[in-house]
C-alpha positions, 0 to 999 in steps of 0.5 A, a space after each residue: 015143680 021140676 027144675 030144668 037141667 043146666 044148659 049144655 055145652 052148645 046152649 048158652 044160658 037163657 037159650 030156648 029149650 031144645 026138643 027132645 025125643 028120637 028126632 032131637 039133634 045130637 050134642 054136636 048138631 051145631 059144631 064145626 067139624 074139624 078138617 080130617 085127613 086128605 082124601 084121595 081124588 076119585 074119578 068122579 066130578 061134581 054131581 057124580 059125573 065121571 072124570 074126562 078121558 085122557 086124549 093122549 091115551 086115545 091117541 096111543 090106542 089108535 096108533 097102536 091099532 094102526 101100527 103105522 108108526 109104532 114107536 110114537 104109539 109107545 111113547 104116547 102110551 107112556 106119557 098118557 099113563 103119567 098124566 092119568 096118574 097125576 090128573 086122575 083122568 080115565 083111559 089107563 086101559 087104553 094107554 096100556 093097550 096102546 103101548 102093548 100094541 105099539 110094542 108089538 108093532 115095533 117088533 114086527 117092523 124090525 123083523 120086516 126090515 131085517 128079513 127084506 119083507 119091507 119091500 113087499 109091504 111097500 109094493 102092497 102099500 103103493 097098490 093100496 094107495 092107488 086112487 087114494 090121493 097120495 104122492 106114492 100113487 102118482 103115475 105118468 100122465 097124472 095131474 094134481 094139486 099140492 095141499 100146500 100150493 107149491 112144489 117145495 119141501 115134503 109131500 105126501 097127500 096130493 089131490 089128483 084132478 083132470 089135466 084140463 083144469 088148473 093144476 100144480 104138477 103133471 107127472 111125465 116119468 117115473 124112474 126106479 132106483 136100484 136096491 141097496 143102502 140109502 145113498 143119501 139125499 144129495 145122491 138121490 137129487 143128483 140122479 133125479 136131476 140127470 134122469 128127469 131133465 133127460 126124460 122131459 123131451 120124451 113126454 113133451 116132444 114139442 118143446 116149443 109148446 111148453 110154457 116159459 114158466 114150466 120147469 122140472 120138479 120131482 118127488 124123491 124117496 126120503 131116508 124113512 120111506 127108503 127103509 120101507 122099500 120106496 125106490 121111485 123118483 117121480 118126475 113132473 112139470 110145475 110152474 116156477 111162478 109164485 102160486 102159479 098153475 099149469 093149464 092143460 096137459 103138456 103131453 105131446 108124444 107118440 100117444 098124441 102126435 102123428 107119425 110125421 110130427 113125431 119124426 120131425 120132433 125126434 130129429 130136431 130134439 136130438 140136435 138140440 140135446 147135443 147143442 145143450 151140452 156145450 162146455 162150460 169153459 169158453 173156447 179161449 179157456 179150453 179150445 179142445 173141449 169146444 172142438 170135441 163138442 163141435 164134432 158131436 154136433 157135426 155128427 148128430 146133424 148128419 144122422 138127423 139129416 138122413 132121418 128127415 130125408 128118409 121119411 115120406 112127408 105129406 105134400 104140404 110139408 115136403 118143401 118146408 122140411 126140404 128147405 130146413 134140411 138144406 139149412 142143416 147141411 150148411 150148418 153141419 159144414 160150419 160145425 165141422 170147420 169149428 171142430 178143426 179150428 186152430 184158435 178161439 176166433 176161428 171157432 167163434 166164426 163157424 160157431 155163429 154160422 152153425 147156430 144161424 138156422 136153429 129156431 129160424 124162419 125155416 124151422 117155423 115154416 116147417 113146424 107150421 106145415 106139420 101143425 106144431 107150435 110156432 112160438 119161438 121159445 125164449 132161453 135164459 142165458 146159461 153157461 152150462 148144459 141143459 140139465 143144469 139150467 132148470 130152476 126146479 127142485 125136489 120134494 121128499 116123500 
C-alpha cells in the first residue's frame, strides 16, 4: 500500500489529490503573480487597436504643405511632437514633416520679402482669386454679401451675387496706393476717406437716387497683406442700418445714362462738390475763409452755367434746363456779393439767397424732364465738408 506524498505548498491538508502528468498545472498554478516593473505604453489600444493619430500633427503637415502660414505650421509641429511623446499617440512622422516643410516655407517667404518677389506673388494670388469669393477679387461694379452680415472689422471671404438681389455692399472704385513701407492704419484710412468720398459721385452720378441709408465704406490693406504686395483700397457702398441691405445697383454713370443726363449731372454735381467744402468756422469766427469759399462757389457756377448753355437739349428738357440756368445766374451774383461782404451779417444775407435755388422746384422740374430721380434728398446737419459727413468705415483685408 503506497503512502501519498505530503501536501504541497498550495494544497492544504485534506484537499483532493491534484492530477499528474503532462497537463498537470505547475506548482504556481493558483499563485497570485506579484506586480512586475512598469511596462512602457505601446501604441496599441484594447484588442490590438492602434492609438489615435494626433490632430495637431495633421494640422502641422497640412500647413507645411500649403506653406501659406509657415510659421504656424512650424509651431504646430513642435506642439504635436510634445503631445505625441506624452500621450503615446501616432503622427510623429507627420509632425516632423510639417515642421520641416514649414521651415522651408518660412525661409522662402523671408527670401521673397527681401528680394521684392512678394509683389509678383500678390499679383498672382489676386489673379487666382478672381471669382473665388475673396475680398481681394472684388472689382468696380461687383455686389456681395459679407459672411458676418456687416461691413465692420476684418474681412477676407465674401459671397458675390447679382446686384439685383439684396446685398451688403457694392464696389464703386478701386484705388491703388504707391509702393513703400506700410504707412500705418491711420494714414491708409485717411487716404481711403479722401479718395472714396471723392469718387462716389463718379459712380452714382444721380446722387438723388442713392438711398438715405447708403454710405461709403472701404476695404483697406492690413499691415500683413501689405508685406505681400497688397496696395488696393476698395471703395464700396453699404447700408448704415443694422442688418440693412442694399437692393438694386446704385450705378448710374456714362455706362447707364444718356448724354443729356450725364451732362446735366456733371454740372450740378460740380457745384454740389464745392458747396460741400464749406469751412467749419462760421463767418463771425473766420470771415476771410468763408469769403474765399464763396468766391469758389461763384467761379464754379460760372463754369457750369456755360456747360449747360452749350449743350443741345432735347425738346422736352430745353425750357426746364433754361429756367434752372437762369436761377443759377441769380445765385452766382449772390455768391459774388457774399465773397465781398464786409461783415458776417451781410455774408449771411447773400449766403441764404445763393442757396435758394439748390434742390428747389426748378431743379426738380429739370430732372423730371431728363428722366432722373425727383426725390429731394435729406441732409444731416454737418459743420464740415462732405468728405467728413459719412458714417461709413473701413475694413481690413
